[in-house]
Steps between C-alpha positions, in 0.01 A plus 500: 500500500457841341818712459527803722367839400580844609353848534742793463403828665714773335479866581653739237612854570771548232332400191666300211214245515603282195849440655333364812274274304785365292710437828221318675427292183867399496562427856186343649491138418156397628156603390418847652243780490652846512312752711654837393432825679624826342541813725294742265632823653864401456698727260617179336146382419318815400517425131368147506187470269211274421720277289713393789335162547557413136871596532526284810342204333740530199791502742421155635731219394506137602215276630480599877332844515130406474332827581574863579251689731578864476410765769586862552503678837637831644823494713355410845701260721775475240543137379305365804191705372536365150527148628193538703313618181612176329407291788149635482504421129621149540214435757244629249654297218480200730859392388594174646887474477704299736773769551507880475807734444509859619720722279543864416740697280800670648648613162446393144639156456670576172608853579687489828663182631599557863567284805170574661315388195702175476465425869149605578302415197675326218620198698157390635363457146804330375409133392744355743350698794142412395586119479655513849200686630247260374709205627513663843123564495426137409735349757388709795142600536584743776683739273270779401747749362822464301732805432856584433689442827652846483152660499377341826517740797387475856286784644531406869782580741473225764727680745273803497179299457386744233482565128801666366372719215308823518179312408470342848172683595340415162609137541353468844164648376488279185600180684214549748251610231565207268560243781856426404648324796804324352832534676717484183577851423710444176379658184607547137646844452371640173206254487630295213456129565314174426203404719243232517185640357253330732585673827565823323152510342327359801619806697390750244158328460442597864662845483424678156828622336354831384378585848848448627638707212290804612707507817835531314679835450501666161806585302873396558460446869818415701565373850839633589370750757142372580301191435234435245228254431657425162826388653317318778316285241842414347538300820136396525497316162752256649333489843148420375644185349685411823175544697353207312766265603757543216868594510753662263797363314791687345675377185 
């Protein structure tokens, strides 16, 4: 039986690229391909040059990081938009990994250590978390997503029979347009989680990621006062997995 393999979809806004490569090299303990998107109009990334790939390759340590696939894109859809760029890339590369991990930078890993960093990102790439995730996937074929338990939220208010966020109109439209009929309304806030690659890529083979990206808002869009397609897709990335008969597990 072949050992498991993994694709990491990582969206970078804050730069410090070599630090991230070193971190992933140290933490991820299975063979993986790193799909790495850089927000090219971020102030933190304006000085990156043509030697960047060489610098990234030199930062690799250990045996597990097999390949880096580098992409650049403008700030549209925030990290969701960047991950869609990488999903499109993965489909073109015909990558055939068993699992995928969605990640994006909050702050530089070696510059600022805060509670959000530890809870939302660092823990899901810890070897102990990865080991538990793979055991859970292997034991229960119905699990499609694994995330930190503190990142799993529910979008639905059953007493009101309605979505609770400002994104309700976008969600209703998207669920209809993409034939998402699941009744599990949980999602991973922050879109950082493990997922089975098969249902993920099956969906995006039917619905091209770059076409979806075109519908997302540009810039640092927020949803405190009104909804957005960008924040609606934060929910949809979980729901498209549930619609194929899978569930979610928190660790």
